[in-house]
C-alpha positions in Angstrom: -47.4 -44.4 -21.7 -47.7 -48.0 -22.7 -44.8 -50.4 -23.3 -44.3 -51.5 -26.9 -41.9 -53.5 -28.9 -38.6 -51.8 -29.7 -38.1 -50.9 -33.4 -34.7 -50.6 -35.2 -35.2 -46.8 -35.0 -35.2 -46.9 -31.2 -31.8 -48.5 -30.8 -29.9 -45.2 -30.9 -32.1 -43.6 -28.3 -31.7 -46.7 -26.1 -27.9 -46.5 -26.6 -28.0 -42.8 -25.6 -29.9 -43.8 -22.4 -27.3 -46.4 -21.6 -24.5 -43.9 -22.0 -26.3 -41.2 -20.0 -26.8 -43.7 -17.1 -23.0 -44.2 -17.0 -22.9 -47.9 -16.6 -19.5 -49.6 -16.3 -20.2 -52.1 -19.1 -20.4 -52.0 -22.9 -23.9 -51.6 -24.5 -25.0 -55.0 -25.6 -25.8 -55.8 -29.2 -29.6 -55.3 -29.4 -29.7 -57.0 -32.8 -28.5 -60.2 -31.2 -31.0 -63.1 -31.5 -30.3 -63.7 -27.9 -32.5 -60.7 -27.0 -35.9 -62.4 -26.9 -37.8 -59.4 -25.6 -37.0 -55.7 -26.3 -39.6 -53.1 -25.2 -39.6 -49.3 -24.9 -41.8 -46.7 -23.3 -42.2 -43.3 -25.1 -43.2 -40.0 -23.8 -45.9 -37.8 -25.3 -43.5 -36.6 -28.0 -42.5 -40.2 -29.0 -39.1 -40.0 -27.4 -37.8 -43.3 -25.7 -37.7 -42.7 -22.0 -37.2 -46.3 -20.8 -36.3 -49.6 -22.3 -36.0 -53.2 -21.2 -34.5 -56.2 -22.9 -34.3 -59.9 -22.0 -31.2 -61.7 -23.2 -30.7 -65.4 -22.9 -28.0 -66.7 -20.6 -27.3 -70.2 -19.5 -27.2 -70.9 -15.8 -24.3 -73.4 -15.2 -24.5 -76.3 -12.8 -21.6 -78.6 -11.9 -21.9 -81.9 -10.1 -18.6 -83.4 -9.1 -17.4 -86.3 -6.9 -15.5 -84.3 -4.3 -13.8 -87.5 -3.1 -11.6 -87.6 -6.2 -8.0 -86.4 -5.9 -7.7 -82.7 -6.6 -5.6 -83.3 -9.8 -8.4 -85.5 -11.2 -11.1 -83.0 -10.2 -9.2 -80.2 -11.9 -8.7 -82.1 -15.1 -12.3 -83.3 -15.2 -13.7 -79.8 -14.6 -11.3 -78.3 -17.2 -12.2 -80.8 -19.9 -15.9 -80.6 -19.1 -15.8 -76.8 -19.2 -14.1 -76.7 -22.6 -16.7 -79.1 -24.0 -19.7 -77.3 -22.5 -18.4 -73.8 -23.5 -17.9 -75.1 -27.1 -21.5 -76.5 -27.2 -22.9 -73.3 -25.7 -21.1 -71.3 -28.4 -22.5 -73.7 -31.1 -26.0 -73.1 -29.7 -25.5 -69.4 -30.1 -25.0 -68.4 -26.5 -22.4 -65.8 -25.6 -22.6 -65.8 -21.8 -22.8 -68.4 -19.1 -23.6 -67.7 -15.4 -22.9 -69.6 -12.3 -24.0 -69.3 -8.7 -21.2 -70.2 -6.3 -22.3 -71.4 -2.8 -20.9 -69.8 0.3 -18.0 -71.5 1.8 -16.5 -72.6 -1.5 -12.7 -72.9 -1.1 -10.7 -70.0 -2.4 -8.6 -72.5 -4.4 -11.6 -73.5 -6.5 -12.5 -69.8 -7.0 -9.0 -69.2 -8.1 -9.2 -72.2 -10.4 -12.3 -70.8 -12.0 -10.8 -67.4 -12.7 -7.2 -68.2 -13.5 -7.6 -71.5 -15.3 -11.1 -71.3 -16.8 -11.6 -67.6 -17.3 -14.7 -67.1 -15.2 -15.1 -63.6 -13.7 -17.0 -62.6 -10.5 -19.9 -60.3 -10.9 -18.9 -56.6 -10.9 -17.8 -55.4 -7.5 -20.7 -53.9 -5.7 -23.3 -55.3 -8.0 -25.8 -57.9 -6.7 -27.4 -60.6 -8.7 -31.1 -61.1 -8.3 -33.6 -63.5 -9.8 -37.3 -63.3 -10.7 -39.2 -66.6 -11.1 -41.6 -66.3 -14.0 -44.7 -68.4 -13.5 
């Protein structure tokens, strides 16, 4: 059983695997150009038994003078976020990710969710990385 590139005919089988696994998120659009890699493994009958896709996301970094008054920081971050999100959309991205350091004030977390629309990762899910070298 050798991995191979996914074909358009495999998408329904992959969708069925997604539903069968009972994930709490909507099946992503496999036709999106943001999926750079899409591979499947078939059993001896040609049935898709596993699939993996790599979708582009942008990791977000913020550098900010923390000595500025809170009102100024909020305005600057809000304006910067609007501009960056607009540019990301223009570039074809539909998802941004951010890693928040431990000890970040709850007020900033609330600002991210209530004012800027960020959402924490699903409760109970962990985010992992794999350096590709």
